[in-house]
N, C-alpha and C positions, 0 to 999 in steps of 0.2 A: 372156629377159634384154630389155629397152627400150632401144633405141638413142637416145640423145639428139642432136637435130638442132641442131648448133652454129650459133648465130645469130653474125652479125658482132660483136655486142656480147660476146658469151661468148668469142669469139677474142680479141677486144681485151682482155678481163679476163685470158686466158690470157698473152698476150704482156706485158701489164703485170706479171703475177706474175713471168715470165721476165726481164723487165728489171729488176726490183727485186732478183732474185736474181744477175743476171749482169752488169749495166750499170751501174745507178744507185749502186752502193756504197751502197745505202740501208741504214739501220739499222732500218727498219720490218720488223717480222715478221708479216706477215699469214699468217693459219692457213689452211692448206690445206683444211683440213675446213670451216671457216666459209666460205670462199669458195666451194667445191664446193656447199655447200647454197645459197647465194644464186643460183648458176646452175643448181641442179639437175641436178648430176652426181657421180658418185662421186669420191673423192679420187683414186682410181687413174687415172681418166679425165683428171682435171685434170692431175695430175702427167704422164700421158703427152703432153697439150697442152704442158706447158711444155717437156717434152724434145723435141717436134717443133719449138718454135721454137730451140731448141739446135741441132739438125741443121741447120735453114735457115741459122741465123748462122753455123755453123762450116763451110758449105759440105760438107757432110755427113760431118765428122771425128769428130762426137760426137752423141749424142742419138738419137732415136727417128725411123726415116726415113719411116714412112708418114703424111705429112701430108696434108691436103686442098688443093686449090687456093683455096679460100677463105682458108685459114691462110696462104698465101704472099702473097695480095694483102693481107691485114691486114698481115703484116710490112712489105711493099714500101711501103705508105702510111704507117703509123704508127710504124716501128721509129727513126726519128729523133727522134722528138718527145721532148721532156723529160718528167721525172715529172709536173710539174703540168699539162703540156697533155694527157696520156694521162688522168690523174685528172678534168679538165674534159670531155674527150670520154666518157668513161664515165660520168660524171655525168648528161650529158643523156638517157642512154638506161637507166639501171641506178639508180634512186634507193635501192636497199637497199644497193648495194655503196657508195655515196657515204656512207650511213650510218655503214655499219661503217667504212670509212676513216676519217671523222671521229671515231669514238668511240676508234679507235687513237692519233690524234693527240692528242686530248684526254688520254688515261691517259698517254701518254708525257711530257706537259708537266706533268703534276702531280708 
């Protein structure tokens, strides 16, 4: 099994997915499968990353405890960002994610 070396951008996308589900009260339904493909990880790996952020955010009360120091740094820097600010930050680094996000917004508004 090949281990994915999570980049800061990958981690930021994981945090964004966490925030969509738990913080932003968003009605946007980003597909775990599609996002996992975009950042070249398995669905289980992305789900674990989201649970890592739940663990960090809940002070260890919920989620998956084995997170990386990089994930904690990303959380500390970006957790207070708005949904739009996070999308803009990700967009600068991952155009494929931006295109996917835009397709979802377009489909939702039809």
